[in-house]
C-alpha positions in Angstrom: 3.3 20.4 -7.1 4.3 22.4 -4.0 7.8 21.7 -2.6 6.7 21.9 0.0 3.1 3.0 11.1 2.0 0.1 12.3 3.8 -0.8 15.4 5.1 -4.2 14.5 8.4 -5.7 13.3 9.2 -8.6 11.1 10.1 -11.9 12.8 13.7 -12.8 12.5 13.2 -15.4 9.8 11.0 -13.1 7.7 13.5 -10.3 8.0 16.3 -12.6 6.9 14.3 -13.5 3.8 13.5 -9.9 3.1 17.1 -8.8 3.3 18.3 -11.7 1.2 15.7 -10.9 -1.5 17.0 -7.3 -1.7 20.7 -8.3 -1.6 20.9 -6.7 1.9 23.2 -7.8 4.7 22.2 -7.7 8.3 25.5 -7.1 10.0 27.2 -3.7 10.0 30.5 -3.8 8.2 29.8 -7.1 6.4 30.7 -7.2 2.7 27.9 -5.8 0.6 25.9 -8.3 -1.5 24.9 -7.7 -5.0 21.5 -6.0 -5.6 18.6 -8.1 -6.4 18.6 -9.4 -10.0 14.8 -9.3 -10.5 14.5 -5.7 -11.6 17.5 -6.1 -13.9 15.4 -8.6 -15.8 12.9 -5.8 -16.2 15.4 -3.7 -18.0 16.2 -6.6 -20.4 12.5 -7.1 -21.0 11.7 -3.4 -21.4 14.6 -2.5 -23.6 12.2 -2.0 -26.5 13.2 1.3 -28.1 16.4 -0.1 -29.6 14.8 -3.4 -30.7 11.1 -3.0 -31.3 9.1 -6.1 -32.1 8.2 -6.5 -35.8 4.6 -6.6 -36.9 3.2 -8.9 -39.5 4.9 -8.8 -42.9 1.7 -9.7 -44.7 -1.8 -8.5 -44.2 -3.7 -10.9 -41.8 -6.8 -12.6 -43.3 -9.7 -10.2 -43.6 -7.6 -7.0 -42.9 -7.9 -3.8 -44.8 -4.6 -2.8 -46.4 -3.5 0.8 -46.0 -1.3 2.4 -48.6 1.4 4.9 -47.5 1.5 6.4 -51.0 -2.1 7.7 -50.6 -2.2 10.7 -48.3 -5.1 10.3 -45.8 -5.7 6.6 -46.7 -5.8 5.5 -43.1 -8.3 8.1 -42.0 -10.5 7.5 -45.1 -10.6 3.7 -44.8 -11.4 4.0 -41.1 -14.4 6.1 -42.0 -15.6 3.8 -44.8 -15.3 0.5 -42.9 -17.5 -0.8 -40.0 -16.5 -1.3 -36.4 -14.3 -4.2 -35.5 -12.2 -3.9 -38.7 -8.5 -4.8 -38.7 -6.3 -2.4 -40.7 -2.8 -3.4 -41.8 -0.4 -0.5 -42.6 2.2 -1.3 -45.2 5.8 -0.4 -44.8 6.5 3.3 -45.3 5.4 6.7 -44.0 1.7 7.1 -43.6 0.4 10.7 -43.6 -2.8 12.6 -43.0 -4.2 15.6 -44.9 -2.4 18.9 -44.3 -4.9 20.2 -41.8 -3.8 20.3 -38.2 -7.0 18.8 -37.0 -6.9 15.9 -39.4 -6.8 12.6 -37.5 -8.0 9.0 -37.4 -11.2 8.5 -35.6 -11.5 4.7 -34.9 -14.7 2.8 -34.5 -15.4 0.4 -31.7 -13.1 -2.6 -31.7 -10.9 -1.4 -34.6 -7.4 -2.9 -34.7 -4.4 -1.1 -36.3 -1.4 -3.3 -37.1 1.9 -2.0 -38.5 4.0 -4.0 -40.9 7.8 -3.8 -40.3 8.8 -0.2 -41.1 5.3 1.2 -40.9 5.4 4.8 -39.6 2.4 7.1 -39.0 4.0 10.6 -39.3 2.3 13.9 -38.4 5.1 15.9 -40.2 4.9 18.6 -37.5 1.6 19.6 -39.1 -1.2 17.4 -37.5 -1.9 17.7 -33.8 -3.5 14.2 -33.2 -3.0 10.8 -34.6 -5.9 8.8 -33.1 -8.8 10.4 -31.3 -12.5 9.9 -30.6 -14.4 8.0 -28.0 -14.7 4.5 -29.5 -13.9 1.8 -27.0 -11.6 -1.2 -27.2 -9.3 0.0 -30.0 -6.0 -1.8 -30.5 -2.8 -0.4 -31.9 0.2 -2.7 -32.4 3.6 -2.6 -34.0 3.2 0.9 -35.3 5.5 3.9 -34.9 3.7 7.2 -34.3 5.8 10.3 -34.6 6.0 14.0 -35.5 2.6 15.1 -34.2 2.2 18.5 -32.4 -0.4 18.2 -29.7 -0.8 21.3 -27.5 0.3 21.3 -23.8 -1.5 18.7 -21.7 -3.1 17.0 -24.7 -2.0 13.8 -26.3 -1.4 12.3 -29.7 -2.6 8.7 -29.4 -6.1 8.2 -27.7 -6.4 11.9 -27.6 -9.9 11.8 -26.0 -9.0 9.2 -23.3 -11.4 6.6 -24.6 -11.8 3.4 -22.6 -10.4 -0.1 -23.2 -7.6 0.7 -25.6 -4.6 -1.6 -26.0 -1.3 -0.2 -27.1 1.3 -3.0 -27.6 4.7 -3.1 -29.3 4.3 0.5 -30.4 6.8 3.3 -30.7 5.4 6.7 -29.8 8.1 9.2 -30.2 9.2 12.8 -31.0 5.7 14.3 -30.6 4.7 17.5 -28.8 2.5 17.3 -25.7 1.9 13.8 -24.5 2.7 10.8 -26.7 -0.3 8.9 -25.3 -3.4 9.7 -23.2 -5.2 7.0 -21.2 -8.7 5.8 -20.5 -10.2 3.2 -18.2 -9.0 -0.4 -18.5 -6.2 0.8 -20.9 -3.3 -1.6 -21.4 0.1 -0.2 -22.5 2.6 -3.0 -23.0 6.0 -3.5 -24.4 6.0 -0.1 -26.1 8.6 2.7 -26.5 7.5 6.1 -25.3 10.4 8.2 -26.2 11.4 11.9 -26.6 7.9 13.4 -26.4 7.6 17.1 -25.7 5.8 16.9 -22.4 4.9 13.4 -21.2 5.4 9.8 -22.5 1.9 9.3 -21.3 -0.7 11.6 -19.6 -3.2 9.4 -17.7 -5.9 12.0 -17.4 -9.6 11.9 -18.2 -11.7 15.0 -17.7 -14.6 14.5 -15.2 -14.0 10.8 -14.7 -11.4 8.8 -12.8 -9.5 6.2 -14.8 -9.9 2.7 -13.5 -7.9 -0.5 -14.1 -4.9 0.9 -15.9 -2.0 -1.4 -16.8 1.5 -0.1 -17.8 3.8 -3.1 -18.3 7.1 -3.8 -19.9 7.6 -0.4 -21.6 10.6 1.8 -22.1 9.8 5.3 -21.1 12.8 7.5 -21.9 13.9 11.1 -22.6 10.4 12.7 -22.3 9.7 16.4 -21.6 12.0 17.6 -24.4 10.2 20.9 -24.3 11.2 21.5 -20.7 7.8 22.7 -19.5 8.9 23.4 -15.9 11.3 26.0 -17.2 8.7 27.4 -19.6 6.0 27.5 -16.9 7.7 27.4 -13.5 5.8 25.4 -10.9 3.4 24.0 -13.4 3.8 20.4 -12.1 3.3 19.3 -15.7 6.2 17.1 -16.8 7.7 13.7 -16.6 7.8 10.2 -18.0 4.3 9.4 -17.0 1.8 11.5 -15.1 -1.3 10.0 -13.4 -4.3 12.0 -12.4 -7.2 10.5 -10.4 -6.4 7.0 -11.4 -8.2 4.4 -9.3 -6.4 1.1 -9.6 -3.1 0.9 -11.6 -0.5 -1.7 -12.1 2.8 -0.3 -13.2 5.3 -3.1 -13.5 8.4 -4.2 -15.4 9.1 -0.9 -17.0 12.4 0.9 -17.7 11.8 4.5 -16.9 15.0 6.5 -17.5 16.6 9.7 -18.6 13.4 11.8 -18.5 13.7 15.5 -17.9 11.9 16.0 -14.6 10.4 13.0 -12.7 10.1 9.5 -13.9 6.6 8.6 -12.6 4.3 11.1 -11.0 0.9 10.3 -9.5 -0.8 13.6 -8.7 -4.1 14.3 -7.0 -6.5 11.6 -5.8 -4.9 8.6 -7.2 -5.6 5.3 -5.3 -4.7 1.6 -5.3 -1.4 1.6 -7.2 1.0 -1.3 -7.5 4.4 -0.1 -8.7 6.7 -3.2 -8.9 9.7 -4.7 -10.7 10.5 -1.5 -12.5 13.9 0.1 -13.1 13.8 3.9 -12.4 17.1 5.3 -13.6 18.9 8.6 -14.3 15.8 10.8 -14.3 16.6 14.5 -13.8 14.2 14.7 -10.9 12.5 12.2 -8.6 12.1 8.6 -9.7 8.6 8.6 -8.2 6.3 11.3 -6.8 3.1 10.1 -5.1 1.2 13.3 -4.3 -2.2 14.0 -2.6 -3.1 10.3 -3.2 -3.9 7.1 -1.4 -3.0 3.4 -0.8 -0.1 2.0 -2.8 2.3 -0.9 -2.8 5.8 0.0 -4.1 8.0 -3.1 -4.2 11.0 -4.8 -5.8 12.1 -1.8 -7.9 15.7 -0.8 -8.7 16.0 2.9 -8.3 19.4 4.4 -9.2 21.1 7.7 -10.1 17.9 9.8 -10.0 17.4 13.4 -9.0 21.0 14.5 -9.7 19.9 17.6 -11.7 17.0 18.9 -9.6 18.6 17.9 -6.3 21.8 19.7 -7.1 19.8 22.8 -8.2 18.2 22.9 -4.8 21.5 22.5 -3.0 23.3 25.1 -5.2 20.7 27.7 -4.1 21.1 26.7 -0.5 17.5 25.4 -0.2 17.3 23.2 2.9 14.3 21.2 1.7 15.2 17.5 1.3 14.2 17.1 -2.3 14.0 13.4 -2.7 14.2 10.6 -5.2 11.0 9.0 -3.7 8.7 11.9 -2.7 5.5 11.1 -0.9 3.6 14.4 -0.6 0.4 14.5 1.4 -0.2 10.9 0.5 -0.8 7.9 2.7 -2.9 4.8 3.5 -6.6 5.3 4.1 -8.7 2.3 5.2 -11.9 4.0 4.3 -11.0 4.2 0.6 -11.3 0.8 -1.1 -8.1 -0.6 -2.4 -5.9 -3.7 -2.4 -4.0 -2.3 0.6 -4.9 0.2 3.3 -1.4 1.8 3.6 1.5 2.9 1.5 4.0 0.0 1.7 7.5 0.5 0.3 9.5 -2.7 0.5 12.2 -4.9 -1.1 13.5 -2.0 -3.2 17.1 -1.2 -3.9 18.1 2.5 -4.0 21.6 3.2 -5.3 23.4 6.6 -5.5 20.4 8.8 -5.9 20.3 12.4 -4.7 18.6 11.9 -1.3 16.3 8.9 -0.5 12.7 9.1 0.7 10.9 12.2 1.9 7.5 12.0 3.6 6.1 15.5 3.4 2.9 17.3 4.4 2.2 20.9 3.6 0.2 22.2 6.6 -1.3 24.9 4.5 -2.6 22.6 1.7 -6.1 21.3 2.3 -9.6 21.6 0.7 -10.5 25.2 -0.2 -7.2 26.6 1.0 -5.6 29.1 -1.4 -2.4 27.1 -0.9 -3.9 24.0 -2.5 -2.1 23.8 -5.8 -4.6 21.1 -6.9 -7.0 23.9 -7.3 -10.7 22.9 -7.3 -9.9 19.4 -6.0 -10.8 18.1 -2.5 -9.9 14.9 -0.7 -11.8 11.7 -1.5 -13.2 11.7 2.1 -14.9 15.1 2.0 -18.3 14.3 0.4 -19.3 18.0 0.5 -16.2 20.0 -0.2 -17.9 23.3 0.5 -18.1 22.4 4.1 -14.3 22.5 4.4 -14.5 26.0 5.7 -14.8 27.7 9.1 -16.2 26.9 11.5 -17.0 23.2 10.6 -13.4 22.4 9.4 -12.1 22.9 12.9 -13.9 19.9 14.4 -14.4 16.2 13.6 -14.9 14.7 11.1 -13.9 17.5 8.8 -10.7 18.4 10.6 -9.3 15.1 9.4 -11.3 14.6 6.2 -10.5 17.9 4.6 -6.7 17.4 4.6 -4.6 15.0 2.6 -2.4 13.2 5.1 0.9 11.5 4.9 0.0 8.6 7.1 0.3 4.8 7.4 3.5 4.7 5.4 5.5 1.5 6.0 9.1 1.4 4.7 10.9 -1.9 5.3 13.2 -4.5 3.9 14.9 -2.0 1.5 18.6 -1.4 0.7 19.8 2.2 0.6 23.2 2.7 -0.9 25.0 6.1 -1.2 28.5 6.8 -2.5 29.0 10.5 -2.6 32.0 10.2 -4.9 29.6 8.7 -7.5 26.9 11.3 -7.0 29.6 14.0 -6.9 28.2 15.8 -3.9 29.3 16.7 -0.4 26.1 17.9 1.3 22.3 17.8 1.0 22.3 14.6 -1.1 22.3 12.1 1.8 18.9 12.5 3.6 15.8 10.5 4.5 13.1 12.8 5.8 9.7 13.0 7.5 8.6 16.6 8.0 6.1 19.4 7.5 6.1 23.2 7.5 4.9 25.5 10.2 1.3 26.2 9.4 0.5 29.9 8.7 -2.1 30.2 6.0 -4.9 31.1 5.5 -5.9 32.9 8.6 -8.9 30.6 9.2 -6.8 27.4 8.9 -7.2 25.0 11.9 -3.8 23.5 11.0 -1.6 26.5 12.1 1.6 26.1 14.0 3.3 22.8 14.6 0.2 20.6 14.6 0.9 18.9 11.2 4.6 18.6 11.8 3.9 16.8 15.1 1.2 14.6 13.4 3.3 13.4 10.5 6.3 12.7 12.7 4.7 11.1 15.7 1.0 10.4 15.3 0.2 9.2 11.8 1.8 5.7 11.9 4.7 6.4 9.5 7.4 3.9 10.1 10.8 2.9 8.8 12.1 -0.5 10.0 14.3 -3.5 9.1 16.2 -1.7 6.3 19.9 -1.7 5.4 21.9 1.5 5.0 25.3 1.7 3.3 27.0 5.1 3.2 26.8 8.3 5.2 23.1 8.7 5.6 21.4 11.5 7.6 17.8 11.9 8.7 15.4 14.9 8.9 12.5 14.8 11.3 9.7 17.3 12.1 11.1 20.2 10.1 14.1 20.9 7.8 16.2 22.2 10.7 16.3 18.9 12.6 19.1 16.9 11.0 19.8 13.6 12.9 22.3 10.8 12.8 21.1 7.2 12.8 21.3 7.0 16.6 19.1 10.1 17.1 16.7 8.8 14.4 16.3 5.5 16.2 16.1 7.0 19.6 13.4 8.9 21.5 11.2 10.6 20.4 11.3 9.4 16.8 12.0 5.7 17.3 12.5 5.0 13.6 14.3 2.1 11.8 14.0 -0.5 14.5 15.8 -3.6 13.3 17.7 -1.7 10.6 21.5 -1.8 10.1 23.8 1.1 9.3 27.3 1.0 7.8 28.5 4.6 7.2 31.2 3.3 4.9 30.5 3.5 1.2 29.1 0.2 -0.1 27.9 -1.2 -3.3 
C-alpha cells in the first residue's frame, strides 16, 4: 500500500428515515440519539471465540472415527477412504507426523467434524493442516492451532481450493494466515484469532476468487508477528486481506483488536457488500479498499480504530490524513459488472476513531508506472496492459483506462462522532479528506501536476451529503495543505455535505 458523485439529494422523508436508522439527529445542537442497535446484534452473534459452538458428541452415522492417540491418523484415514467421506475427530489433540510438510489432503466432498474438545495441533512443527485442490470440503467444530505456515501462505485450505465451507471452527495461534480462500468459499461463525499474519488471506494465484461469503465470524488479534515492522511497507497484514475477489459478502462479523487494519481489499477486487459488521479497536484502519471497484458499505459500527497508526503519523508530523476508512484509487465503474456501479457508504456509525474517511488517489500510480506498488497488475479496464505507455496512454481511452480512479463515491446518511478526550488527541485525528498528490513521476506520465487532484476533488462525482457530524471535524480537499471548516467544505468550489448537520460540541 502506498500512503499515499451523483448530483442528487435524498427527499426529506427518505433523509429522516436514514438519519433515524443510524441514530442521527437532523438539528444542530439537539441531544444525540443512541447509535443504531443493529450492528451491536452482530457483536453478540459473532462473539464466538469465548463460546465456540460444540460439535457432535458421538460419531454421526457412517462417519469414520479419528483417534487422537494415533499420530497421523487423520491424514492416513483421509488417504484410505473415498471422496465424500465424513470424518469425526474424537476429543483430544490430533497430530501429524513430525515432518513440516505433513498435512491432510482431503478428497472431493470430504467433511471433517470435531467432537467437543477436538483440536488439530501442528505443535509448531507442521506448516499446513489441510491442503490440496479438492472441491467442496467442509470443516466444522474443529480447533486448528500451532501450525507454522510461511509468510503469505495459509494453514487451512492452503492451496485455495474452491467451494470449501468453514463453520464453527477455531483457527488460532498459527503462523502465516490461519485460512486461505477459494471461489464460493463460505466462512461462517468461526473464530480467527491470534494468527501470525492474517486471520484469512483471500488470495488465489492466477485466478480471481468469486462468490466469497464471510459471515458471523470473530476476527481478532491477528498479525501477532507484526509483519509491517519486519518488512516495512509490505502491505501484508490485517484481520482479513482480499486480493482480486470478484463478488464478496462480508456481513455480521466482529473484527477487532487486530494489529494493522481490520479488513483490507487490495488490488482489483470488485462487487463487495460489507454490512452489519462491528469494526473495533484495530491498530490501523477499520477498512482499506485499494485499487478496487464497486462496493456497498452499509450499517456498520466502526469505533476506536486507527489509534496506533494514526498517532504514529501525527507524532512524526506527517500531514497525510491517515484514515479509519481509506479508499485508495478505488471507485465505482459502470463498465465492470457488479451489483452496484459506485462505492456507496451509508447508514454507518463512526465513533471516536482517529480520522474519518479519506478518498485518495496517487497521481503517480497507474499501469506500468514504477510507482505502482501492485507491481505487475493493471486495471480491469486495460485489456492490453502493455499499451499503457507513451504515447498511447496520453489519449483516450487509455488516459482513463490505465489509471485506477477514486470516483463515484457516495457517502450519505452516516453519523460521525468525535470526542478528542476519548481518542486522547489534540490535532490530526479529526479529518475527512478527498485529495491527491502533485504528479511528478515517471517523466512520461500524462498525469503530472494537479490534474489528478483536480479530478478527484471536482470531476469524478465523489460526494458527501445528508450526514450528521458531532464533534470538532475538519475537512481536507485537493491536497494535504487545504484544511477547511464545515462552511468552506460546503461552499464553493467543493460543495460537499449538502443537507448535512454539524454540531462542533462533543456528542455521543
